[in-house]
C-alpha atoms as an extended CHARMM CRD file, in Angstrom:
* protein
*
        58  EXT
         1         1  UNK       CA             12.6380000000       11.9810000000       -3.3670000000  PROA      1               0.0000000000
         2         2  UNK       CA             10.9490000000       14.9560000000       -2.8580000000  PROA      2               0.0000000000
         3         3  UNK       CA              9.1490000000       15.4040000000        0.5280000000  PROA      3               0.0000000000
         4         4  UNK       CA              7.8100000000       12.1250000000        2.6130000000  PROA      4               0.0000000000
         5         5  UNK       CA              4.6730000000       13.3390000000        4.1750000000  PROA      5               0.0000000000
         6         6  UNK       CA              3.1060000000       13.0960000000        0.9500000000  PROA      6               0.0000000000
         7         7  UNK       CA              4.0730000000        9.5330000000        0.4760000000  PROA      7               0.0000000000
         8         8  UNK       CA              3.4050000000        8.3390000000        4.2270000000  PROA      8               0.0000000000
         9         9  UNK       CA             -0.1560000000        9.9120000000        3.2510000000  PROA      9               0.0000000000
        10        10  UNK       CA             -1.3610000000        8.3440000000        0.6130000000  PROA      10              0.0000000000
        11        11  UNK       CA              0.0340000000        4.4970000000        1.2910000000  PROA      11              0.0000000000
        12        12  UNK       CA             -1.9470000000        5.2090000000        4.5630000000  PROA      12              0.0000000000
        13        13  UNK       CA             -4.7660000000        6.0830000000        3.1660000000  PROA      13              0.0000000000
        14        14  UNK       CA             -4.5190000000        3.3270000000        1.0930000000  PROA      14              0.0000000000
        15        15  UNK       CA             -3.4810000000        0.9010000000        3.7140000000  PROA      15              0.0000000000
        16        16  UNK       CA             -6.7310000000        1.2550000000        5.4780000000  PROA      16              0.0000000000
        17        17  UNK       CA             -8.8430000000        0.5350000000        2.5740000000  PROA      17              0.0000000000
        18        18  UNK       CA            -11.2310000000       -2.7160000000        2.2280000000  PROA      18              0.0000000000
        19        19  UNK       CA            -10.1520000000       -4.3420000000       -0.9060000000  PROA      19              0.0000000000
        20        20  UNK       CA            -14.1010000000       -3.6860000000       -1.6810000000  PROA      20              0.0000000000
        21        21  UNK       CA            -13.7110000000        0.4590000000       -1.6210000000  PROA      21              0.0000000000
        22        22  UNK       CA            -10.1740000000        0.2320000000       -3.7770000000  PROA      22              0.0000000000
        23        23  UNK       CA            -11.3560000000        2.7490000000       -6.6020000000  PROA      23              0.0000000000
        24        24  UNK       CA            -12.1410000000        0.9460000000       -9.9690000000  PROA      24              0.0000000000
        25        25  UNK       CA             -8.7520000000        1.9280000000      -11.3510000000  PROA      25              0.0000000000
        26        26  UNK       CA             -7.0570000000        0.5770000000       -9.4330000000  PROA      26              0.0000000000
        27        27  UNK       CA             -9.2390000000       -3.0890000000       -8.5700000000  PROA      27              0.0000000000
        28        28  UNK       CA             -9.1710000000       -3.1300000000      -12.2960000000  PROA      28              0.0000000000
        29        29  UNK       CA             -5.5750000000       -2.8330000000      -12.6880000000  PROA      29              0.0000000000
        30        30  UNK       CA             -4.6240000000       -5.6030000000       -9.8090000000  PROA      30              0.0000000000
        31        31  UNK       CA             -4.0680000000       -2.9990000000       -6.9670000000  PROA      31              0.0000000000
        32        32  UNK       CA             -5.0880000000       -4.5840000000       -3.7070000000  PROA      32              0.0000000000
        33        33  UNK       CA             -4.9490000000       -2.9520000000       -0.0130000000  PROA      33              0.0000000000
        34        34  UNK       CA             -3.9950000000       -6.0820000000        1.0160000000  PROA      34              0.0000000000
        35        35  UNK       CA             -2.5740000000       -9.2810000000       -0.4690000000  PROA      35              0.0000000000
        36        36  UNK       CA             -2.8130000000      -12.1470000000        1.2890000000  PROA      36              0.0000000000
        37        37  UNK       CA             -1.7660000000      -16.2270000000        0.6040000000  PROA      37              0.0000000000
        38        38  UNK       CA              0.7250000000      -15.9570000000       -2.6350000000  PROA      38              0.0000000000
        39        39  UNK       CA             -0.4540000000      -12.9090000000       -3.4910000000  PROA      39              0.0000000000
        40        40  UNK       CA              1.8340000000      -11.8400000000       -0.2840000000  PROA      40              0.0000000000
        41        41  UNK       CA              4.0840000000      -14.7930000000       -0.8880000000  PROA      41              0.0000000000
        42        42  UNK       CA              5.4340000000      -13.3220000000       -3.9210000000  PROA      42              0.0000000000
        43        43  UNK       CA              5.1790000000       -9.6520000000       -3.4670000000  PROA      43              0.0000000000
        44        44  UNK       CA              7.2630000000       -7.6460000000       -5.3030000000  PROA      44              0.0000000000
        45        45  UNK       CA              6.6630000000       -4.6430000000       -2.2660000000  PROA      45              0.0000000000
        46        46  UNK       CA              7.0090000000       -4.9230000000        1.2820000000  PROA      46              0.0000000000
        47        47  UNK       CA              3.4030000000       -4.0890000000        2.9280000000  PROA      47              0.0000000000
        48        48  UNK       CA              2.4800000000       -0.3970000000        3.9490000000  PROA      48              0.0000000000
        49        49  UNK       CA              3.1470000000       -0.6910000000        8.1150000000  PROA      49              0.0000000000
        50        50  UNK       CA              6.8120000000       -1.7440000000        6.8220000000  PROA      50              0.0000000000
        51        51  UNK       CA              6.7180000000        1.1250000000        3.6130000000  PROA      51              0.0000000000
        52        52  UNK       CA              5.2750000000        3.5660000000        6.0220000000  PROA      52              0.0000000000
        53        53  UNK       CA              7.8160000000        3.1980000000        8.8280000000  PROA      53              0.0000000000
        54        54  UNK       CA             10.7250000000        3.4900000000        6.5810000000  PROA      54              0.0000000000
        55        55  UNK       CA              9.6480000000        7.1480000000        5.3400000000  PROA      55              0.0000000000
        56        56  UNK       CA              9.5920000000        7.5840000000        8.9950000000  PROA      56              0.0000000000
        57        57  UNK       CA             12.6790000000        6.4760000000        9.5020000000  PROA      57              0.0000000000
        58        58  UNK       CA             12.4720000000        3.9610000000       12.5170000000  PROA      58              0.0000000000
């Protein structure tokens, strides 16, 4: 993997967006800033905060 900071910055930006603010291309692919309900239960990725913490080594 390359440098961690660009990925941390990207995840932080995506995690801070409201679902209505997501770029239309991402909305069209079903990408949401904050999954909830059943979507969160079946999520294949950990929450943004957890991903950022892992990248930072916390």
